ChimeraX commands (.cxc) that place a marker at each C-alpha (Angstrom):
marker #1 position -36.97,86.79,13.61 radius 0.5
marker #1 position -36.76,84.37,16.51 radius 0.5
marker #1 position -35.56,85.35,19.97 radius 0.5
marker #1 position -32.22,83.59,19.56 radius 0.5
marker #1 position -31.37,85.48,16.38 radius 0.5
marker #1 position -32.40,88.81,17.92 radius 0.5
marker #1 position -30.22,88.12,20.96 radius 0.5
marker #1 position -27.31,87.26,18.63 radius 0.5
marker #1 position -27.78,90.48,16.69 radius 0.5
marker #1 position -27.95,92.54,19.86 radius 0.5
marker #1 position -24.71,91.06,21.19 radius 0.5
marker #1 position -23.06,91.66,17.80 radius 0.5
marker #1 position -24.12,95.32,17.86 radius 0.5
marker #1 position -22.79,95.87,21.35 radius 0.5
marker #1 position -19.40,94.43,20.30 radius 0.5
marker #1 position -19.34,96.33,17.06 radius 0.5
marker #1 position -19.78,99.66,18.84 radius 0.5
marker #1 position -17.12,98.85,21.42 radius 0.5
marker #1 position -19.49,98.48,24.35 radius 0.5
marker #1 position -18.69,94.74,24.32 radius 0.5
marker #1 position -21.67,93.67,26.40 radius 0.5
marker #1 position -24.75,94.90,28.31 radius 0.5
marker #1 position -22.65,95.83,31.34 radius 0.5
marker #1 position -20.24,97.83,29.18 radius 0.5
marker #1 position -23.11,99.69,27.55 radius 0.5
marker #1 position -24.90,100.48,30.83 radius 0.5
marker #1 position -21.64,101.40,32.54 radius 0.5
marker #1 position -20.98,104.21,30.10 radius 0.5
marker #1 position -23.83,106.27,31.45 radius 0.5
marker #1 position -24.55,108.21,34.54 radius 0.5
marker #1 position -26.93,106.81,37.14 radius 0.5
marker #1 position -29.75,108.59,38.89 radius 0.5
marker #1 position -31.20,111.13,36.46 radius 0.5
marker #1 position -33.04,110.48,33.22 radius 0.5
marker #1 position -31.06,109.08,30.29 radius 0.5
marker #1 position -32.12,110.68,27.01 radius 0.5
marker #1 position -31.36,108.88,23.75 radius 0.5
marker #1 position -32.89,109.32,20.30 radius 0.5
marker #1 position -32.63,106.59,17.66 radius 0.5
marker #1 position -31.69,108.77,14.69 radius 0.5
marker #1 position -33.29,106.83,11.89 radius 0.5
marker #1 position -34.38,103.24,11.38 radius 0.5
marker #1 position -33.20,101.75,8.11 radius 0.5
marker #1 position -35.18,98.84,6.66 radius 0.5
marker #1 position -32.76,96.37,8.14 radius 0.5
marker #1 position -33.40,97.57,11.65 radius 0.5
marker #1 position -35.62,94.56,12.00 radius 0.5
marker #1 position -32.49,92.46,11.92 radius 0.5
marker #1 position -30.21,94.79,13.90 radius 0.5
marker #1 position -32.09,96.40,16.81 radius 0.5
marker #1 position -30.39,99.33,18.51 radius 0.5
marker #1 position -29.20,99.00,22.06 radius 0.5
marker #1 position -32.06,99.35,24.48 radius 0.5
marker #1 position -32.19,102.74,26.16 radius 0.5
marker #1 position -31.60,102.98,29.86 radius 0.5
marker #1 position -34.63,103.35,32.15 radius 0.5
marker #1 position -36.40,106.73,31.94 radius 0.5
marker #1 position -35.31,107.22,28.33 radius 0.5
marker #1 position -36.82,109.02,25.38 radius 0.5
marker #1 position -36.73,107.86,21.75 radius 0.5
marker #1 position -36.98,109.67,18.44 radius 0.5
marker #1 position -36.89,108.15,14.98 radius 0.5
marker #1 position -37.06,108.87,11.29 radius 0.5
marker #1 position -37.12,106.44,8.41 radius 0.5
marker #1 position -34.45,107.83,6.13 radius 0.5
marker #1 position -34.13,104.63,4.12 radius 0.5
marker #1 position -37.34,105.51,2.31 radius 0.5
marker #1 position -36.04,108.91,1.25 radius 0.5
marker #1 position -36.96,109.97,-2.25 radius 0.5
marker #1 position -34.65,112.08,-4.48 radius 0.5
marker #1 position -36.99,115.02,-3.88 radius 0.5
marker #1 position -35.82,115.07,-0.26 radius 0.5
marker #1 position -39.14,114.03,1.21 radius 0.5
marker #1 position -39.25,111.51,4.04 radius 0.5
marker #1 position -41.76,108.93,5.19 radius 0.5
marker #1 position -42.27,109.06,8.93 radius 0.5
marker #1 position -42.46,105.89,10.99 radius 0.5
marker #1 position -44.97,104.78,13.62 radius 0.5
marker #1 position -42.59,104.38,16.57 radius 0.5
marker #1 position -42.91,105.67,20.15 radius 0.5
marker #1 position -41.72,109.21,20.60 radius 0.5
marker #1 position -41.57,111.70,17.73 radius 0.5
marker #1 position -40.73,111.28,14.06 radius 0.5
marker #1 position -39.23,113.80,11.71 radius 0.5
marker #1 position -36.65,114.78,9.12 radius 0.5
marker #1 position -33.16,113.73,10.15 radius 0.5
marker #1 position -31.73,116.71,8.25 radius 0.5
marker #1 position -33.84,119.04,10.39 radius 0.5
marker #1 position -34.41,117.26,13.70 radius 0.5
marker #1 position -37.53,118.46,15.54 radius 0.5
marker #1 position -35.75,118.37,18.86 radius 0.5
marker #1 position -34.22,120.72,21.41 radius 0.5
marker #1 position -30.46,121.23,21.29 radius 0.5
marker #1 position -28.07,120.02,23.97 radius 0.5
marker #1 position -30.54,117.56,25.47 radius 0.5
marker #1 position -29.29,114.06,24.61 radius 0.5
marker #1 position -26.73,111.78,26.22 radius 0.5
marker #1 position -26.53,109.38,23.28 radius 0.5
marker #1 position -27.60,109.52,19.65 radius 0.5
marker #1 position -27.66,106.16,17.90 radius 0.5
marker #1 position -27.78,105.91,14.10 radius 0.5
marker #1 position -27.16,102.43,12.68 radius 0.5
marker #1 position -26.93,102.40,8.92 radius 0.5
marker #1 position -29.02,105.49,8.15 radius 0.5
marker #1 position -26.87,108.55,7.59 radius 0.5
marker #1 position -25.55,107.21,4.27 radius 0.5
marker #1 position -29.16,106.94,3.00 radius 0.5
marker #1 position -29.66,110.72,3.25 radius 0.5
marker #1 position -28.78,113.19,0.46 radius 0.5
marker #1 position -25.54,114.14,2.30 radius 0.5
marker #1 position -24.00,111.91,5.00 radius 0.5
marker #1 position -21.80,114.59,6.44 radius 0.5
marker #1 position -24.64,117.14,6.60 radius 0.5
marker #1 position -26.92,114.60,8.26 radius 0.5
marker #1 position -24.32,113.91,10.93 radius 0.5
marker #1 position -23.74,117.62,11.46 radius 0.5
marker #1 position -27.47,118.17,11.96 radius 0.5
marker #1 position -27.45,115.76,14.90 radius 0.5
marker #1 position -24.42,117.04,16.81 radius 0.5
marker #1 position -26.10,120.15,18.27 radius 0.5
marker #1 position -28.59,117.83,19.99 radius 0.5
marker #1 position -25.89,116.31,22.20 radius 0.5
marker #1 position -25.48,117.35,25.82 radius 0.5
marker #1 position -21.97,118.15,27.14 radius 0.5
marker #1 position -20.14,114.84,27.29 radius 0.5
marker #1 position -22.83,113.21,25.16 radius 0.5
marker #1 position -21.98,110.56,22.57 radius 0.5
marker #1 position -23.02,109.85,19.02 radius 0.5
marker #1 position -22.74,106.27,17.73 radius 0.5
marker #1 position -23.20,105.66,14.03 radius 0.5
marker #1 position -22.44,103.24,11.19 radius 0.5
marker #1 position -21.88,104.24,7.55 radius 0.5
marker #1 position -21.04,102.20,4.47 radius 0.5
marker #1 position -17.36,101.89,3.57 radius 0.5
marker #1 position -16.01,102.46,0.09 radius 0.5
marker #1 position -15.54,99.07,-1.51 radius 0.5
marker #1 position -13.06,97.37,-3.87 radius 0.5
marker #1 position -13.16,98.61,-7.51 radius 0.5
marker #1 position -15.29,95.77,-8.98 radius 0.5
marker #1 position -17.73,95.95,-6.09 radius 0.5
marker #1 position -18.08,99.72,-6.47 radius 0.5
marker #1 position -18.72,99.27,-10.20 radius 0.5
marker #1 position -21.34,96.57,-9.60 radius 0.5
marker #1 position -23.01,98.64,-6.86 radius 0.5
marker #1 position -23.33,101.69,-9.08 radius 0.5
marker #1 position -24.43,99.66,-12.11 radius 0.5
marker #1 position -27.17,97.78,-10.26 radius 0.5
marker #1 position -28.35,100.65,-8.10 radius 0.5
marker #1 position -28.68,102.97,-11.07 radius 0.5
marker #1 position -31.34,100.54,-12.34 radius 0.5
marker #1 position -32.89,99.15,-9.16 radius 0.5
marker #1 position -33.50,102.45,-7.39 radius 0.5
marker #1 position -35.85,103.32,-10.22 radius 0.5
marker #1 position -37.92,100.14,-9.81 radius 0.5
marker #1 position -41.17,100.07,-7.81 radius 0.5
marker #1 position -40.69,98.52,-4.38 radius 0.5
marker #1 position -42.33,95.19,-5.26 radius 0.5
marker #1 position -40.33,94.85,-8.51 radius 0.5
marker #1 position -37.01,95.57,-6.77 radius 0.5
marker #1 position -37.87,93.12,-3.97 radius 0.5
marker #1 position -38.45,90.39,-6.56 radius 0.5
marker #1 position -35.30,91.33,-8.45 radius 0.5
marker #1 position -33.28,91.00,-5.25 radius 0.5
marker #1 position -34.44,87.41,-4.81 radius 0.5
marker #1 position -32.06,86.17,-7.49 radius 0.5
marker #1 position -29.19,88.03,-5.84 radius 0.5
marker #1 position -30.10,86.56,-2.46 radius 0.5
marker #1 position -30.27,83.08,-4.02 radius 0.5
marker #1 position -26.78,83.60,-5.41 radius 0.5
marker #1 position -25.54,84.48,-1.93 radius 0.5
marker #1 position -27.19,81.35,-0.52 radius 0.5
marker #1 position -25.68,79.12,-3.25 radius 0.5
marker #1 position -22.19,80.52,-2.67 radius 0.5
marker #1 position -22.55,80.16,1.09 radius 0.5
marker #1 position -23.63,76.53,0.78 radius 0.5
marker #1 position -20.42,75.71,-1.10 radius 0.5
marker #1 position -18.60,76.00,2.24 radius 0.5
marker #1 position -15.50,76.57,0.06 radius 0.5
marker #1 position -12.39,78.60,0.61 radius 0.5
marker #1 position -9.79,79.93,-1.76 radius 0.5
marker #1 position -6.16,80.96,-1.15 radius 0.5
marker #1 position -5.00,84.22,-2.72 radius 0.5
marker #1 position -1.23,83.76,-2.73 radius 0.5
marker #1 position -0.34,87.35,-3.48 radius 0.5
marker #1 position -2.17,90.67,-3.29 radius 0.5
marker #1 position -4.08,91.96,-6.33 radius 0.5
marker #1 position -3.91,95.76,-5.86 radius 0.5
marker #1 position -5.95,96.68,-8.97 radius 0.5
marker #1 position -8.88,94.68,-7.51 radius 0.5
marker #1 position -8.32,95.76,-3.91 radius 0.5
marker #1 position -7.81,92.15,-2.82 radius 0.5
marker #1 position -5.18,91.33,-0.19 radius 0.5
marker #1 position -3.33,88.05,-0.02 radius 0.5
marker #1 position -4.88,85.49,2.28 radius 0.5
marker #1 position -7.48,82.80,2.62 radius 0.5
marker #1 position -11.09,83.68,1.83 radius 0.5
marker #1 position -14.49,82.08,2.09 radius 0.5
marker #1 position -15.74,82.13,-1.52 radius 0.5
marker #1 position -19.04,83.80,-0.63 radius 0.5
marker #1 position -17.31,86.53,1.34 radius 0.5
marker #1 position -14.73,87.07,-1.42 radius 0.5
marker #1 position -17.53,87.63,-3.97 radius 0.5
marker #1 position -19.56,89.68,-1.49 radius 0.5
marker #1 position -16.76,92.00,-0.46 radius 0.5
marker #1 position -15.00,92.42,-3.79 radius 0.5
marker #1 position -17.46,91.74,-6.65 radius 0.5
marker #1 position -21.19,92.08,-5.87 radius 0.5
marker #1 position -23.31,92.34,-2.75 radius 0.5
marker #1 position -25.13,89.04,-2.41 radius 0.5
marker #1 position -25.72,88.79,1.34 radius 0.5
marker #1 position -26.55,85.50,3.01 radius 0.5
marker #1 position -26.55,84.54,6.70 radius 0.5
marker #1 position -27.71,81.06,7.69 radius 0.5
marker #1 position -29.15,82.55,10.90 radius 0.5
marker #1 position -31.80,84.42,8.90 radius 0.5
marker #1 position -34.62,83.06,6.81 radius 0.5
marker #1 position -34.79,83.87,3.08 radius 0.5
marker #1 position -36.98,86.95,3.45 radius 0.5
marker #1 position -34.70,88.44,6.15 radius 0.5
marker #1 position -31.67,87.86,3.92 radius 0.5
marker #1 position -33.50,89.42,0.98 radius 0.5
marker #1 position -34.34,92.45,3.07 radius 0.5
marker #1 position -30.64,93.09,3.67 radius 0.5
marker #1 position -29.93,93.00,-0.05 radius 0.5
marker #1 position -33.02,95.09,-0.84 radius 0.5
marker #1 position -31.93,97.64,1.74 radius 0.5
marker #1 position -28.74,98.12,-0.26 radius 0.5
marker #1 position -30.05,98.20,-3.79 radius 0.5
marker #1 position -33.30,100.16,-3.50 radius 0.5
marker #1 position -32.76,103.30,-1.33 radius 0.5
marker #1 position -32.34,106.49,-3.36 radius 0.5
marker #1 position -29.02,107.20,-1.63 radius 0.5
marker #1 position -26.31,104.79,-0.47 radius 0.5
marker #1 position -23.11,106.82,-0.05 radius 0.5
marker #1 position -19.84,105.04,0.73 radius 0.5
marker #1 position -17.04,106.58,2.75 radius 0.5
marker #1 position -13.49,106.07,4.03 radius 0.5
marker #1 position -12.22,105.97,7.63 radius 0.5
marker #1 position -10.33,109.15,6.91 radius 0.5
marker #1 position -13.54,110.92,5.99 radius 0.5
marker #1 position -15.24,109.79,9.21 radius 0.5
marker #1 position -12.29,110.87,11.32 radius 0.5
marker #1 position -12.42,114.26,9.59 radius 0.5
marker #1 position -16.14,114.66,10.46 radius 0.5
marker #1 position -15.34,113.91,14.07 radius 0.5
marker #1 position -12.58,116.56,14.16 radius 0.5
marker #1 position -14.72,119.14,12.37 radius 0.5
marker #1 position -17.52,118.54,14.87 radius 0.5
marker #1 position -15.19,119.22,17.79 radius 0.5
marker #1 position -15.68,115.68,19.09 radius 0.5
marker #1 position -13.39,113.25,20.84 radius 0.5
marker #1 position -13.06,109.96,18.92 radius 0.5
marker #1 position -13.86,107.02,21.21 radius 0.5
marker #1 position -14.17,104.10,18.84 radius 0.5
marker #1 position -13.56,103.49,15.13 radius 0.5
marker #1 position -13.99,100.02,13.70 radius 0.5
marker #1 position -13.55,99.45,9.98 radius 0.5
marker #1 position -14.51,96.33,8.04 radius 0.5
marker #1 position -15.14,95.76,4.31 radius 0.5
marker #1 position -18.85,96.54,4.65 radius 0.5
marker #1 position -18.72,99.69,6.74 radius 0.5
marker #1 position -17.32,101.95,9.44 radius 0.5
marker #1 position -18.62,102.00,13.02 radius 0.5
marker #1 position -17.85,105.13,15.02 radius 0.5
marker #1 position -18.47,106.51,18.51 radius 0.5
marker #1 position -17.49,110.05,19.40 radius 0.5
marker #1 position -18.10,112.32,22.39 radius 0.5
marker #1 position -18.66,116.02,22.88 radius 0.5
marker #1 position -15.60,117.47,24.56 radius 0.5
marker #1 position -16.31,118.96,27.94 radius 0.5
marker #1 position -13.22,121.17,28.16 radius 0.5
marker link #1:1,2 radius 0.2
marker link #1:2,3 radius 0.2
marker link #1:3,4 radius 0.2
marker link #1:4,5 radius 0.2
marker link #1:5,6 radius 0.2
marker link #1:6,7 radius 0.2
marker link #1:7,8 radius 0.2
marker link #1:8,9 radius 0.2
marker link #1:9,10 radius 0.2
marker link #1:10,11 radius 0.2
marker link #1:11,12 radius 0.2
marker link #1:12,13 radius 0.2
marker link #1:13,14 radius 0.2
marker link #1:14,15 radius 0.2
marker link #1:15,16 radius 0.2
marker link #1:16,17 radius 0.2
marker link #1:17,18 radius 0.2
marker link #1:18,19 radius 0.2
marker link #1:19,20 radius 0.2
marker link #1:20,21 radius 0.2
marker link #1:21,22 radius 0.2
marker link #1:22,23 radius 0.2
marker link #1:23,24 radius 0.2
marker link #1:24,25 radius 0.2
marker link #1:25,26 radius 0.2
marker link #1:26,27 radius 0.2
marker link #1:27,28 radius 0.2
marker link #1:28,29 radius 0.2
marker link #1:29,30 radius 0.2
marker link #1:30,31 radius 0.2
marker link #1:31,32 radius 0.2
marker link #1:32,33 radius 0.2
marker link #1:33,34 radius 0.2
marker link #1:34,35 radius 0.2
marker link #1:35,36 radius 0.2
marker link #1:36,37 radius 0.2
marker link #1:37,38 radius 0.2
marker link #1:38,39 radius 0.2
marker link #1:39,40 radius 0.2
marker link #1:40,41 radius 0.2
marker link #1:41,42 radius 0.2
marker link #1:42,43 radius 0.2
marker link #1:43,44 radius 0.2
marker link #1:44,45 radius 0.2
marker link #1:45,46 radius 0.2
marker link #1:46,47 radius 0.2
marker link #1:47,48 radius 0.2
marker link #1:48,49 radius 0.2
marker link #1:49,50 radius 0.2
marker link #1:50,51 radius 0.2
marker link #1:51,52 radius 0.2
marker link #1:52,53 radius 0.2
marker link #1:53,54 radius 0.2
marker link #1:54,55 radius 0.2
marker link #1:55,56 radius 0.2
marker link #1:56,57 radius 0.2
marker link #1:57,58 radius 0.2
marker link #1:58,59 radius 0.2
marker link #1:59,60 radius 0.2
marker link #1:60,61 radius 0.2
marker link #1:61,62 radius 0.2
marker link #1:62,63 radius 0.2
marker link #1:63,64 radius 0.2
marker link #1:64,65 radius 0.2
marker link #1:65,66 radius 0.2
marker link #1:66,67 radius 0.2
marker link #1:67,68 radius 0.2
marker link #1:68,69 radius 0.2
marker link #1:69,70 radius 0.2
marker link #1:70,71 radius 0.2
marker link #1:71,72 radius 0.2
marker link #1:72,73 radius 0.2
marker link #1:73,74 radius 0.2
marker link #1:74,75 radius 0.2
marker link #1:75,76 radius 0.2
marker link #1:76,77 radius 0.2
marker link #1:77,78 radius 0.2
marker link #1:78,79 radius 0.2
marker link #1:79,80 radius 0.2
marker link #1:80,81 radius 0.2
marker link #1:81,82 radius 0.2
marker link #1:82,83 radius 0.2
marker link #1:83,84 radius 0.2
marker link #1:84,85 radius 0.2
marker link #1:85,86 radius 0.2
marker link #1:86,87 radius 0.2
marker link #1:87,88 radius 0.2
marker link #1:88,89 radius 0.2
marker link #1:89,90 radius 0.2
marker link #1:90,91 radius 0.2
marker link #1:91,92 radius 0.2
marker link #1:92,93 radius 0.2
marker link #1:93,94 radius 0.2
marker link #1:94,95 radius 0.2
marker link #1:95,96 radius 0.2
marker link #1:96,97 radius 0.2
marker link #1:97,98 radius 0.2
marker link #1:98,99 radius 0.2
marker link #1:99,100 radius 0.2
marker link #1:100,101 radius 0.2
marker link #1:101,102 radius 0.2
marker link #1:102,103 radius 0.2
marker link #1:103,104 radius 0.2
marker link #1:104,105 radius 0.2
marker link #1:105,106 radius 0.2
marker link #1:106,107 radius 0.2
marker link #1:107,108 radius 0.2
marker link #1:108,109 radius 0.2
marker link #1:109,110 radius 0.2
marker link #1:110,111 radius 0.2
marker link #1:111,112 radius 0.2
marker link #1:112,113 radius 0.2
marker link #1:113,114 radius 0.2
marker link #1:114,115 radius 0.2
marker link #1:115,116 radius 0.2
marker link #1:116,117 radius 0.2
marker link #1:117,118 radius 0.2
marker link #1:118,119 radius 0.2
marker link #1:119,120 radius 0.2
marker link #1:120,121 radius 0.2
marker link #1:121,122 radius 0.2
marker link #1:122,123 radius 0.2
marker link #1:123,124 radius 0.2
marker link #1:124,125 radius 0.2
marker link #1:125,126 radius 0.2
marker link #1:126,127 radius 0.2
marker link #1:127,128 radius 0.2
marker link #1:128,129 radius 0.2
marker link #1:129,130 radius 0.2
marker link #1:130,131 radius 0.2
marker link #1:131,132 radius 0.2
marker link #1:132,133 radius 0.2
marker link #1:133,134 radius 0.2
marker link #1:134,135 radius 0.2
marker link #1:135,136 radius 0.2
marker link #1:136,137 radius 0.2
marker link #1:137,138 radius 0.2
marker link #1:138,139 radius 0.2
marker link #1:139,140 radius 0.2
marker link #1:140,141 radius 0.2
marker link #1:141,142 radius 0.2
marker link #1:142,143 radius 0.2
marker link #1:143,144 radius 0.2
marker link #1:144,145 radius 0.2
marker link #1:145,146 radius 0.2
marker link #1:146,147 radius 0.2
marker link #1:147,148 radius 0.2
marker link #1:148,149 radius 0.2
marker link #1:149,150 radius 0.2
marker link #1:150,151 radius 0.2
marker link #1:151,152 radius 0.2
marker link #1:152,153 radius 0.2
marker link #1:153,154 radius 0.2
marker link #1:154,155 radius 0.2
marker link #1:155,156 radius 0.2
marker link #1:156,157 radius 0.2
marker link #1:157,158 radius 0.2
marker link #1:158,159 radius 0.2
marker link #1:159,160 radius 0.2
marker link #1:160,161 radius 0.2
marker link #1:161,162 radius 0.2
marker link #1:162,163 radius 0.2
marker link #1:163,164 radius 0.2
marker link #1:164,165 radius 0.2
marker link #1:165,166 radius 0.2
marker link #1:166,167 radius 0.2
marker link #1:167,168 radius 0.2
marker link #1:168,169 radius 0.2
marker link #1:169,170 radius 0.2
marker link #1:170,171 radius 0.2
marker link #1:171,172 radius 0.2
marker link #1:172,173 radius 0.2
marker link #1:173,174 radius 0.2
marker link #1:174,175 radius 0.2
marker link #1:175,176 radius 0.2
marker link #1:176,177 radius 0.2
marker link #1:177,178 radius 0.2
marker link #1:178,179 radius 0.2
marker link #1:179,180 radius 0.2
marker link #1:180,181 radius 0.2
marker link #1:181,182 radius 0.2
marker link #1:182,183 radius 0.2
marker link #1:183,184 radius 0.2
marker link #1:184,185 radius 0.2
marker link #1:185,186 radius 0.2
marker link #1:186,187 radius 0.2
marker link #1:187,188 radius 0.2
marker link #1:188,189 radius 0.2
marker link #1:189,190 radius 0.2
marker link #1:190,191 radius 0.2
marker link #1:191,192 radius 0.2
marker link #1:192,193 radius 0.2
marker link #1:193,194 radius 0.2
marker link #1:194,195 radius 0.2
marker link #1:195,196 radius 0.2
marker link #1:196,197 radius 0.2
marker link #1:197,198 radius 0.2
marker link #1:198,199 radius 0.2
marker link #1:199,200 radius 0.2
marker link #1:200,201 radius 0.2
marker link #1:201,202 radius 0.2
marker link #1:202,203 radius 0.2
marker link #1:203,204 radius 0.2
marker link #1:204,205 radius 0.2
marker link #1:205,206 radius 0.2
marker link #1:206,207 radius 0.2
marker link #1:207,208 radius 0.2
marker link #1:208,209 radius 0.2
marker link #1:209,210 radius 0.2
marker link #1:210,211 radius 0.2
marker link #1:211,212 radius 0.2
marker link #1:212,213 radius 0.2
marker link #1:213,214 radius 0.2
marker link #1:214,215 radius 0.2
marker link #1:215,216 radius 0.2
marker link #1:216,217 radius 0.2
marker link #1:217,218 radius 0.2
marker link #1:218,219 radius 0.2
marker link #1:219,220 radius 0.2
marker link #1:220,221 radius 0.2
marker link #1:221,222 radius 0.2
marker link #1:222,223 radius 0.2
marker link #1:223,224 radius 0.2
marker link #1:224,225 radius 0.2
marker link #1:225,226 radius 0.2
marker link #1:226,227 radius 0.2
marker link #1:227,228 radius 0.2
marker link #1:228,229 radius 0.2
marker link #1:229,230 radius 0.2
marker link #1:230,231 radius 0.2
marker link #1:231,232 radius 0.2
marker link #1:232,233 radius 0.2
marker link #1:233,234 radius 0.2
marker link #1:234,235 radius 0.2
marker link #1:235,236 radius 0.2
marker link #1:236,237 radius 0.2
marker link #1:237,238 radius 0.2
marker link #1:238,239 radius 0.2
marker link #1:239,240 radius 0.2
marker link #1:240,241 radius 0.2
marker link #1:241,242 radius 0.2
marker link #1:242,243 radius 0.2
marker link #1:243,244 radius 0.2
marker link #1:244,245 radius 0.2
marker link #1:245,246 radius 0.2
marker link #1:246,247 radius 0.2
marker link #1:247,248 radius 0.2
marker link #1:248,249 radius 0.2
marker link #1:249,250 radius 0.2
marker link #1:250,251 radius 0.2
marker link #1:251,252 radius 0.2
marker link #1:252,253 radius 0.2
marker link #1:253,254 radius 0.2
marker link #1:254,255 radius 0.2
marker link #1:255,256 radius 0.2
marker link #1:256,257 radius 0.2
marker link #1:257,258 radius 0.2
marker link #1:258,259 radius 0.2
marker link #1:259,260 radius 0.2
marker link #1:260,261 radius 0.2
marker link #1:261,262 radius 0.2
marker link #1:262,263 radius 0.2
marker link #1:263,264 radius 0.2
marker link #1:264,265 radius 0.2
marker link #1:265,266 radius 0.2
marker link #1:266,267 radius 0.2
marker link #1:267,268 radius 0.2
marker link #1:268,269 radius 0.2
marker link #1:269,270 radius 0.2
marker link #1:270,271 radius 0.2
view
C-alpha cells in the first residue's frame, strides 16, 4: 500500500472513532508520564487500516484473532511487544490508558466475552475503542451465512482464489458508476427509500463484494477474504454494544453505526 493510501486510511480511522484528527487523538491523553496502549488483535485487514499510532513512551500488545480455528487455538503474530490469546490476555490488570481493537472481537468465539476479557486491563479513566460487524439486511445475512458455511472450510489458498471472483464482481459493479433511486422503502429486504450507488446497494443488502479504487486488486481481495474465511464472524446490533458498555460499568463516549459495522469508544468511570 502506498503512502497516500495509508495516510487516507489513518485519517479515516481517526474520524471513524470520533477523534477527528491527530490533534484530537493526542489531546485525549495526559501528558508527561508514559502512555500505555495495547493493540488488542490485528485482523488480516490491518494492513489496510492501521491503528492510531501510540503516543511516545507507549507499549503495544497484539494477537491475531482472525486466524482463530474452531478449536479455540490462536496463531501468534510477530509484532513488537507481547502476543497472546485475546480471551486470556497475558497482561497486568488496570495498566492501560487505551485498548484499541479494530475488527477483531467479532472473529473470536464470543464477541461479548472477548470484550469483557479486556476491560480489567484498563486503568481508571482508561478507554477502549473497538469495531464490530453490524447485523445486515436479510438477503445479505443469508448470503453471508451461505458462503461462509462453505468458504471457512476451504484451505487458505483455495478460499483466496474463490474470493477473486467476488472481488471482480465488486470491481465490475463499481465501474458502472451507476445509481438507482428506491422510491419507497422495502422493509422485508431492509432497504430504505433513497438514492443508492449500485455497488453499495448490492454490497450492503445482497452480498459482500468489496471494491475500493484506492486499493489494488490484492488489497481489495484481502478485505473480502477477511470476511469469508475466518472461523468466526459474528454480527451485532447497536443495542447489543450499548448493553455491553453498561454491563462493563463504562461511560459511552462514541457510537457510530453504518451498514458494515459499529464503532464504539467507552471509558472506565472514575466515580
